[in-house]
C-alpha positions in Angstrom: 0.0 0.0 0.0 1.4 3.5 -0.9 2.6 5.5 2.1 -0.1 8.2 1.6 -2.9 5.6 1.8 -1.4 4.0 4.9 -1.3 7.4 6.6 -4.9 8.2 5.6 -6.2 4.8 6.9 -4.3 5.3 10.2 -5.9 8.7 10.6 -9.4 7.3 10.1 -9.0 4.7 12.9 -9.6 7.1 15.9 -12.6 8.6 14.1 -14.1 5.1 13.6 -13.5 4.2 17.2 -15.2 7.4 18.4 -18.2 6.8 16.1 -18.6 3.3 17.5 -18.5 4.5 21.1 -21.0 7.2 20.3 -23.6 4.8 18.9 -23.3 2.0 21.5 -24.7 4.1 24.3 -27.2 6.3 22.4 -29.5 3.6 21.1 -31.2 0.5 22.2 -29.6 -2.9 21.9 -28.2 -3.7 18.4 -30.4 -5.2 15.7 -30.9 -8.8 16.5 -33.3 -9.6 13.6 -37.0 -9.5 13.2 -39.0 -7.2 15.6 -42.6 -6.7 16.8 -44.2 -3.5 17.9 -45.7 -3.6 21.4 -48.1 -0.9 22.8 -47.6 -0.2 26.5 -47.8 2.4 29.2 -45.1 4.6 27.7 -46.1 4.3 24.1 -44.9 1.9 21.4 -41.7 -0.1 21.3 -40.1 -2.4 18.7 -39.0 -5.5 20.5 -37.1 -8.6 19.3 -39.3 -11.3 17.9 -37.7 -13.8 20.3 -35.9 -11.9 23.1 -33.2 -14.0 24.8 -31.6 -11.7 27.5 -34.4 -10.1 29.5 -34.1 -7.8 32.6 -37.1 -7.3 34.8 -37.6 -4.5 37.2 -40.6 -5.6 39.3 -41.5 -8.6 41.3 -44.6 -9.6 39.3 -42.4 -10.1 36.2 -40.3 -12.7 38.0 -43.5 -14.8 38.3 -44.5 -14.0 34.8 -41.3 -15.2 33.2 -41.0 -18.4 35.3 -44.7 -19.1 34.6 -43.9 -18.9 30.9 -41.0 -21.4 31.3 -38.1 -18.9 31.1 -36.0 -16.7 33.4 -34.5 -13.2 33.3 -30.8 -12.6 33.1 -31.2 -9.8 35.6 -33.9 -8.5 38.0 -34.5 -5.7 40.5 -35.2 -6.6 44.1 -37.9 -5.2 46.4 -35.1 -4.6 48.9 -31.3 -4.7 48.5 -29.8 -8.2 48.9 -33.1 -10.0 49.1 -33.3 -13.6 48.1 -35.4 -14.6 45.0 -38.9 -15.8 45.9 -38.6 -19.3 47.3 -41.9 -20.4 45.7 -40.3 -20.1 42.3 -37.8 -22.7 43.1 -34.4 -22.8 41.4 -35.6 -21.1 38.2 -33.9 -17.8 39.1 -30.6 -19.4 40.3 -28.6 -17.7 37.5 -30.5 -14.3 37.6 -28.3 -11.4 38.6 -29.5 -8.6 40.9 -29.7 -5.1 39.3 -30.6 -2.8 42.1 -34.0 -2.3 43.6 -37.5 -1.8 42.1 -37.3 1.9 43.2 -33.7 2.4 42.2 -32.6 0.1 39.4 -28.8 0.0 38.8 -28.4 1.2 35.2 -24.7 0.1 35.0 -25.5 -3.4 36.1 -28.3 -3.6 33.6 -26.1 -2.4 30.8 -23.4 -4.9 31.7 -25.9 -7.8 31.1 -26.5 -6.6 27.5 -30.2 -7.2 27.6 -32.3 -7.3 24.4 -35.5 -6.5 26.4 -36.3 -4.7 29.7 -39.7 -5.1 31.4 -40.8 -2.7 34.1 -43.7 -0.7 35.4 -44.6 3.0 35.0 -45.8 3.0 38.6 -42.3 2.4 39.9 -39.8 3.2 37.2 -41.2 6.0 35.1 -38.3 8.3 35.9 -35.8 5.8 34.5 -37.6 5.0 31.3 -35.6 7.2 28.9 -32.3 5.9 30.1 -33.5 2.3 30.1 -34.7 2.7 26.5 -31.2 3.6 25.4 -29.9 0.4 26.9 -32.5 -1.9 25.3 -36.1 -2.0 24.1 -38.2 -1.3 27.2 -41.8 -2.2 27.8 -43.7 -0.8 30.9 -47.0 -1.9 32.4 -49.1 0.8 33.9 -49.8 -0.3 37.5 -49.0 -3.1 39.9 -51.3 -5.6 41.6 -54.8 -4.6 40.6 -54.0 -5.1 36.8 -51.9 -8.3 37.3 -53.7 -10.3 34.6 -53.4 -7.5 32.0 -49.8 -7.0 33.1 -49.1 -10.7 32.6 -50.5 -10.7 29.1 -48.5 -7.5 28.2 -45.3 -9.0 29.5 -46.0 -12.2 27.6 -46.7 -10.2 24.4 -43.3 -8.5 24.8 -41.7 -12.0 25.3 -43.5 -13.5 22.3 -45.6 -15.8 24.5 -49.0 -14.2 24.7 -50.9 -17.2 23.5 -49.2 -19.4 26.2 -50.1 -16.7 28.8 -53.7 -16.6 27.8 -54.0 -20.4 28.2 -52.3 -20.2 31.7 -54.8 -17.5 32.8 -57.8 -19.5 31.5 -56.6 -22.6 33.3 -56.1 -20.6 36.5 -59.6 -19.0 36.3 -61.2 -22.4 35.7 -59.5 -23.8 38.7 -60.4 -20.8 40.9 -64.1 -21.5 40.2 -63.6 -25.2 41.0 -61.9 -24.4 44.3 -64.3 -21.7 45.4 -67.4 -23.8 44.6 -66.5 -26.0 47.6 -66.6 -23.1 50.1 -69.8 -21.2 49.3 -70.7 -18.6 51.9 -67.4 -18.6 53.8 -66.1 -15.0 54.3 -62.3 -14.8 54.1 -60.2 -12.2 55.8 -56.7 -11.2 54.5 -54.3 -9.4 56.9 -50.7 -8.4 56.4 -48.2 -7.2 59.1 -45.9 -4.5 57.9 -42.9 -3.2 60.0 -44.9 -0.1 61.2 -48.6 -1.0 60.6 -51.2 -3.7 60.1 -53.2 -3.9 56.9 -56.4 -5.7 55.9 -56.5 -6.3 52.2 -59.5 -5.4 50.0 -61.0 -6.9 46.9 -58.7 -5.2 44.5 -55.4 -6.3 46.0 -53.7 -9.2 44.3 -54.7 -11.8 46.9 -58.1 -10.2 47.1 -58.6 -10.6 43.4 -57.6 -14.3 43.6 -60.1 -14.9 46.4 -62.7 -13.0 44.4 -62.0 -15.2 41.3 -62.8 -18.2 43.5 -66.2 -16.6 44.2 -65.4 -16.4 48.0 -66.8 -13.3 49.7 -65.1 -11.0 52.1 -66.2 -9.5 55.4 -68.2 -6.4 54.8 -66.0 -4.2 57.0 -62.9 -5.1 54.9 -64.6 -4.3 51.7 -65.7 -0.9 53.0 -62.5 0.0 54.9 -60.1 -0.4 52.0 -58.7 2.8 50.6 -59.8 4.5 47.5 -57.7 2.1 45.3 -59.5 -0.7 47.2 -56.2 -2.5 47.9 -56.0 -2.2 51.7 -57.0 -0.4 54.8 -55.0 0.1 58.0 -55.7 -1.4 61.4 -54.4 -0.8 64.9 -54.1 -3.4 67.6 -57.1 -1.9 69.3 -59.4 -2.5 66.3 -58.0 -5.8 65.3 -61.5 -7.2 65.5 -62.1 -5.9 62.0 -59.7 -8.5 60.8 -62.1 -11.3 61.8 -63.8 -13.6 59.3 -64.9 -17.2 59.0 -61.3 -17.8 57.9 -58.3 -15.6 58.3 -55.1 -15.6 56.2 -52.3 -13.5 57.5 -48.6 -12.9 56.6 -45.7 -10.6 57.5 -43.4 -8.6 55.2 -39.8 -9.0 56.5 -38.2 -9.7 59.8 -39.4 -6.5 61.6 -43.0 -7.2 60.5 -42.7 -10.8 61.7 -41.8 -9.6 65.2 -44.8 -7.3 65.2 -46.9 -10.2 64.0 -45.7 -12.4 66.8 -46.5 -9.7 69.4 -50.0 -9.1 68.1 -50.9 -12.7 67.5 -49.7 -13.5 71.0 -52.0 -10.9 72.6 -55.6 -11.3 73.9 -57.3 -9.2 71.3 -56.1 -11.5 68.5 -56.9 -14.6 70.5 -60.4 -13.4 70.9 -61.1 -13.4 67.1 -63.6 -16.0 66.0 -61.4 -17.3 63.3 -58.6 -17.8 65.8 -60.7 -19.5 68.4 -62.2 -21.9 65.7 -58.8 -22.8 64.4 -59.3 -21.1 61.1 -56.5 -18.5 61.2 -53.6 -19.4 59.0 -50.2 -17.9 58.7 -49.2 -17.9 54.9 -46.3 -17.1 52.7 -46.0 -13.3 52.1 -44.1 -13.9 48.9 -47.0 -15.8 47.5 -50.0 -13.8 48.9 -48.6 -10.3 48.6 -45.5 -9.9 46.4 -45.8 -12.8 43.9 -48.5 -11.0 41.8 -48.6 -13.6 39.0 -50.3 -16.7 37.8 -48.0 -19.1 39.6 -48.5 -17.2 42.9 -52.2 -17.1 42.3 -52.2 -20.9 41.9 -50.4 -21.2 45.2 -53.1 -19.1 46.9 -55.7 -21.4 45.5 -53.7 -24.3 47.0 -53.9 -22.6 50.4 -57.6 -22.0 50.1 -58.2 -25.7 49.1 -55.9 -26.8 52.0 -57.2 -24.7 54.8 -60.8 -23.8 54.2 -63.5 -26.0 55.6 -67.0 -26.2 53.9 -69.8 -24.7 56.0 -72.0 -27.4 57.6 
């Protein structure tokens, strides 16, 4: 090669390197083949036809992916250094933590080279633009109350919507079968938090599952739930509002478990009709409260079938 051409080629190398650096961080993941357009809470996004490296930023999406026979390469945690939900078994053994649901770690996400990111507008709206520059990003609108719609949207982004629809149909059919055995039984749902006690209403995740089974709720719990109908707050003094023909209760974390032990060891709790009749049951918080997916919903149905007793 003539000397002038060699010098010109050498001069171009730094420019090419800078151009490459500029494009890698300014756009979503590199073209991996065919794409599909998905409408979601933040607009429309072109996603890979068959995404392989998915990062999820909310707990419901862990359930969604495992339910659909796959697992994310990375996931945000509700709290730092939490373990993955035990009810999902070993499916998440290779999944890397990428910060928390409230503060996802963008560098950790980028390092995993995802080709799809699933999150929720409710929790991560402020991060959407930055996430979209890492990989195609699809957000559901809310958490909990719209869990079925969220499952179908996540599944659409994953290219598995038909499979998700079949799983939901099977769950709803089973819910009716389970609930038919317990007509007239009013079920109470209570959760101990580190600083408060909550009774969960008809539009919480577990409340929706119990409702899908056709099992009614105590009137006071339906009316006491807040405007979004997820939950209302209780004090130890008015714990009687937690009563029902059957009572399911859980605790969120170690501090809440201590508060639960204190309350359930006290006389007001022991005076509840469900407690005295042996129909108060301590259940898995990861399943009843944070699972928010079709597999967790199935586990709730398992608990209903296991613990409820038909009325005489």
